[in-house]
Structure formats: structure tokens, C-alpha cells
Rosetta silent file (secondary structure, phi, psi, omega in degrees, C-alpha in Angstrom):
SEQUENCE: MLLGFIWYHPKIFGGPWMKSLGFTEESLKQGNMGLTMGLALVISMAMSWLNNAYASHTEPGMSQFVHGFYHGAFYMGVPGALVLASNSLFQRNSLTNILINVVYWIVALGLMGSFLYSVAAPEVAPVG
SCORE:     score description
SCORE:     0.000 S_00000001
   1 L     0.000  -30.199  176.217   83.252 -106.356 -146.900 S_00000001
   2 H   -64.217  -42.941  176.786   79.450 -106.332 -146.899 S_00000001
   3 H   -60.470  -40.788  178.793   79.504 -105.173 -143.281 S_00000001
   4 H   -60.902  -39.316  177.743   81.985 -102.440 -144.281 S_00000001
   5 H   -60.273  -41.459  179.985   79.618 -101.232 -146.982 S_00000001
   6 H   -74.694  -50.408 -174.230   76.876 -100.883 -144.353 S_00000001
   7 H   -58.272  -45.670 -175.713   79.081  -99.659 -141.461 S_00000001
   8 L   -94.481   14.446  174.834   80.838  -96.935 -143.448 S_00000001
   9 L   -66.596  141.414 -178.136   77.719  -95.809 -145.334 S_00000001
  10 H   -54.399  -25.875 -179.162   77.237  -92.041 -144.913 S_00000001
  11 H   -87.912   -6.362  176.937   73.919  -92.621 -143.108 S_00000001
  12 H  -107.226  -99.753  178.994   75.481  -94.981 -140.542 S_00000001
  13 H  -107.697   -3.357 -177.621   79.084  -94.221 -139.459 S_00000001
  14 H   -62.408  -40.465  179.205   80.457  -93.060 -142.820 S_00000001
  15 H   -61.189  -54.695  177.797   79.571  -89.405 -142.250 S_00000001
  16 H   -62.503  -34.750  178.316   81.344  -89.117 -138.877 S_00000001
  17 H   -63.697  -47.655  178.994   84.253  -91.226 -140.224 S_00000001
  18 H   -61.492  -43.989 -178.905   84.705  -88.927 -143.251 S_00000001
  19 H   -62.662  -38.997 -177.898   84.429  -85.833 -141.053 S_00000001
  20 H   -66.716  -21.617  179.643   87.007  -87.223 -138.584 S_00000001
  21 H  -107.137   -2.735 -179.677   89.531  -87.548 -141.429 S_00000001
  22 L    77.475   21.897  178.430   88.582  -84.396 -143.329 S_00000001
  23 L   -88.871  155.365  167.798   87.224  -86.345 -146.323 S_00000001
  24 L  -122.947  166.660  178.012   84.306  -85.423 -148.539 S_00000001
  25 H   -61.299  -35.153  178.887   82.443  -87.746 -150.877 S_00000001
  26 H   -66.583  -42.386 -178.970   84.163  -85.966 -153.776 S_00000001
  27 H   -67.220  -31.189  178.429   87.658  -86.445 -152.292 S_00000001
  28 H   -69.341  -27.519 -179.955   87.013  -90.158 -151.777 S_00000001
  29 L   -73.708  -13.677 -178.009   86.210  -90.554 -155.477 S_00000001
  30 L   -76.059  -19.584 -179.069   89.717  -89.361 -156.387 S_00000001
  31 L   -78.661  171.985  177.696   91.386  -92.583 -155.194 S_00000001
  32 L   -89.287   88.231 -175.258   91.786  -95.819 -157.149 S_00000001
  33 H   -65.619  -31.088  177.531   88.769  -97.692 -155.772 S_00000001
  34 H   -61.678  -46.623  178.941   89.424 -100.761 -157.933 S_00000001
  35 H   -66.668  -44.278 -179.942   92.864 -101.215 -156.407 S_00000001
  36 H   -59.614  -49.695 -178.204   91.620 -100.373 -152.910 S_00000001
  37 H   -67.714  -38.029  178.848   88.717 -102.847 -153.061 S_00000001
  38 H   -62.810  -47.242  178.360   90.860 -105.526 -154.721 S_00000001
  39 H   -66.522  -37.865  177.097   93.551 -105.329 -152.048 S_00000001
  40 H   -62.855  -37.656  177.768   90.909 -105.202 -149.296 S_00000001
  41 H   -65.214  -43.959  178.343   89.376 -108.394 -150.729 S_00000001
  42 H   -62.342  -43.492  178.299   92.758 -110.165 -150.728 S_00000001
  43 H   -63.381  -41.101  177.977   93.385 -109.036 -147.132 S_00000001
  44 H   -62.355  -39.393  178.627   89.887 -110.241 -146.121 S_00000001
  45 H   -65.734  -40.078  177.616   90.586 -113.629 -147.669 S_00000001
  46 H   -64.009  -41.627  177.940   93.873 -113.883 -145.738 S_00000001
  47 H   -65.302  -37.647  176.857   92.076 -113.001 -142.496 S_00000001
  48 H   -62.385  -42.245  179.942   89.411 -115.621 -143.256 S_00000001
  49 H   -61.626  -44.576  178.571   92.104 -118.229 -143.779 S_00000001
  50 H   -67.036  -40.799 -179.312   93.706 -117.357 -140.425 S_00000001
  51 H   -66.053  -27.008 -176.370   90.325 -117.180 -138.685 S_00000001
  52 H   -80.149   -5.678 -172.997   89.418 -120.622 -140.050 S_00000001
  53 H   -53.102  -36.534 -176.503   92.345 -122.376 -138.327 S_00000001
  54 H  -120.191   19.638 -171.145   90.197 -123.779 -135.505 S_00000001
  55 L   -63.885  -20.671 -175.168   86.742 -123.503 -137.046 S_00000001
  56 L   -89.883   -7.660  179.181   85.907 -127.181 -136.861 S_00000001
  57 L   -81.321  152.253 -175.716   86.235 -127.639 -133.103 S_00000001
  58 L  -116.446  161.357  175.047   83.085 -127.480 -131.041 S_00000001
  59 L  -124.217  116.262 -177.403   82.175 -126.313 -127.572 S_00000001
  60 L   -54.613  132.643  177.053   79.466 -128.413 -125.871 S_00000001
  61 L    81.419    2.733 -179.107   76.270 -126.457 -125.292 S_00000001
  62 L  -121.342  136.549  177.864   77.297 -123.493 -127.437 S_00000001
  63 L   -66.493  148.875  178.076   76.087 -122.757 -130.950 S_00000001
  64 H   -63.186  -32.804  178.778   78.778 -122.744 -133.593 S_00000001
  65 H   -61.473  -49.503 -179.190   77.649 -119.230 -134.589 S_00000001
  66 H   -66.820  -43.265  179.488   78.247 -117.857 -131.071 S_00000001
  67 H   -61.223  -42.960  177.975   81.445 -119.865 -130.642 S_00000001
  68 H   -64.701  -39.802  177.845   82.754 -118.583 -133.968 S_00000001
  69 H   -61.435  -43.907  178.909   81.908 -114.996 -133.054 S_00000001
  70 H   -56.669  -51.544 -178.312   83.812 -115.416 -129.812 S_00000001
  71 H   -64.791  -43.526 -179.707   86.918 -116.741 -131.561 S_00000001
  72 H   -64.703  -45.313 -176.607   86.789 -114.192 -134.371 S_00000001
  73 H   -72.264  -44.044 -171.955   86.155 -111.204 -132.117 S_00000001
  74 H   -91.675  -29.860 -178.966   88.448 -112.059 -129.226 S_00000001
  75 H   -95.197  -19.197  176.249   91.312 -113.964 -130.837 S_00000001
  76 H  -118.097  -45.841 -174.403   91.569 -111.900 -134.017 S_00000001
  77 H   -66.698  -47.530 -177.196   89.454 -108.760 -133.553 S_00000001
  78 H   -65.948  -48.558  177.075   90.738 -107.555 -130.190 S_00000001
  79 H   -60.262  -41.254  177.552   94.476 -107.922 -130.974 S_00000001
  80 H   -63.745  -39.729  179.892   93.942 -106.276 -134.353 S_00000001
  81 H   -65.929  -36.530  178.326   91.884 -103.510 -132.781 S_00000001
  82 H   -65.804  -40.891  176.585   94.616 -102.817 -130.230 S_00000001
  83 H   -64.335  -45.232  179.330   97.214 -102.458 -132.987 S_00000001
  84 H   -60.580  -43.770 -179.952   94.848 -100.240 -134.971 S_00000001
  85 H   -63.499  -42.241  179.184   94.134  -98.082 -131.904 S_00000001
  86 H   -61.649  -47.568  177.672   97.847  -97.704 -131.164 S_00000001
  87 H   -60.798  -41.261 -178.717   98.606  -96.627 -134.736 S_00000001
  88 H   -63.231  -34.418  177.806   95.634  -94.276 -134.702 S_00000001
  89 H   -64.402  -42.803  179.026   96.919  -92.560 -131.575 S_00000001
  90 H   -69.763  -27.970  176.645  100.252  -91.806 -133.244 S_00000001
  91 L   -81.100   -3.654 -178.921   98.399  -90.571 -136.344 S_00000001
  92 L    59.537   38.596  175.077   96.431  -88.312 -133.982 S_00000001
  93 L   -70.392  153.650 -179.560   93.115  -89.616 -135.206 S_00000001
  94 L   -72.143  160.169  177.063   90.079  -88.439 -133.281 S_00000001
  95 H   -58.820  -38.113  177.747   88.410  -90.636 -130.670 S_00000001
  96 H   -58.536  -48.409 -179.694   85.401  -90.870 -133.020 S_00000001
  97 H   -61.832  -45.369 -179.268   87.578  -92.230 -135.813 S_00000001
  98 H   -61.343  -47.527 -178.046   89.336  -94.703 -133.519 S_00000001
  99 H   -64.965  -41.990  178.853   86.083  -96.043 -132.059 S_00000001
 100 H   -59.265  -46.348 -177.407   84.374  -96.382 -135.458 S_00000001
 101 H   -72.436  -44.129 -177.388   87.306  -98.366 -136.862 S_00000001
 102 H   -64.734  -48.140 -179.400   88.110 -100.469 -133.775 S_00000001
 103 H   -65.539  -37.599  176.750   84.529 -101.565 -133.132 S_00000001
 104 H   -55.670  -49.385 -175.477   84.068 -102.284 -136.850 S_00000001
 105 H   -68.273  -34.270  176.606   86.999 -104.719 -136.892 S_00000001
 106 H   -65.313  -46.216  179.176   85.914 -106.519 -133.718 S_00000001
 107 H   -66.417  -45.474 -177.797   82.389 -106.974 -135.119 S_00000001
 108 H   -61.372  -45.991 -179.191   83.602 -107.830 -138.654 S_00000001
 109 H   -72.407  -30.068  173.049   86.061 -110.485 -137.472 S_00000001
 110 H   -64.264  -45.849  178.384   83.485 -111.849 -135.027 S_00000001
 111 H   -66.638  -35.042  175.999   80.963 -112.241 -137.842 S_00000001
 112 H   -61.818  -45.094  176.897   83.634 -113.780 -140.051 S_00000001
 113 H   -62.218  -41.245  178.053   84.289 -116.338 -137.310 S_00000001
 114 H   -58.443  -45.633  179.598   80.555 -116.961 -136.912 S_00000001
 115 H   -64.007  -49.124 -177.036   80.197 -117.717 -140.600 S_00000001
 116 H   -61.591  -42.793  179.896   83.277 -119.934 -140.745 S_00000001
 117 H   -69.421  -33.565 -178.655   82.293 -121.931 -137.652 S_00000001
 118 H   -69.353  -29.534 -177.518   78.705 -122.291 -138.857 S_00000001
 119 H  -100.366   -9.312 -178.724   79.727 -123.894 -142.160 S_00000001
 120 L   -75.969  144.976  173.904   82.680 -125.974 -140.896 S_00000001
 121 L   -73.841  125.956 -178.428   82.241 -129.708 -140.343 S_00000001
 122 L   -67.481  149.660  176.080   82.593 -130.316 -136.581 S_00000001
 123 L   -66.356  148.008  175.588   85.428 -132.490 -135.312 S_00000001
 124 L  -112.792  122.456 -179.856   84.439 -135.971 -134.244 S_00000001
 125 L   -69.724  140.247  179.539   86.140 -137.227 -131.105 S_00000001
 126 L   -65.015  144.817  179.535   87.727 -140.658 -131.488 S_00000001
 127 L   -87.090  134.844  172.919   85.817 -143.524 -129.891 S_00000001
 128 L   110.434    0.000    0.000   87.603 -145.577 -127.244 S_00000001
């Protein structure tokens, strides 16, 4: 969610994102931000739980941060991004909107994986 705050800030990608959907800063204030942020937090926690499924395994010669990014981005981010892109096409979202959202989720889930893998206790292979 911290990445989302930065990514969708009006001075980063927030301006083009709002423009691609016809939003203004005033129109965004009309929604129930407490409910939106609360549900987004619950969804983020569920994604973290799913992303954490294999966080303790290691790959020889690879940092856990990089390994976690790989798993988060490619095993969760890419499939999610493909679903998001497909839905966006039917909603007739602009290419700008699709790219901003798809790349965000690949990066966000990659970073989530990086964090989870970095703090997980590595598996220890049995001796013998």
C-alpha cells in the first residue's frame, strides 16, 4: 500500500491515471476512502498470505530479496496482471491506464515477495 501511495501520487502516475479514467481530485474525495482503504488492506493481507506459501525455500547463489521478487512478480504479479489487462480491455480503459495498473501490480507483488522472502527463516535440508 505504501508503493501505491507513491505510484498513484499525482506527481508520479496519479495524474495520468486520473485523466485516463476521467477523475479529478475532487471527484475522488466523494468516495468512502475508509472503506476503500480498509478493504484494500484486507486484500493486501490475503495476497501476502498467498505470496508467503513458499517464502522459506532458498535458491543457492541468489539473494532472498531477488528470489522473493522473482516469485512475487512472476508467480503472482504476471497472472494477476493478465487478468487485470483482460478486464481493462473489456472496460475499454486506455493503454495508459492499463500499463499504469499492470506494471504497478507486478512491481508491488514482486516487492511483497522480496520482503516476505527476506524475513522468512530459510529451510534447512535434512542431513543424511
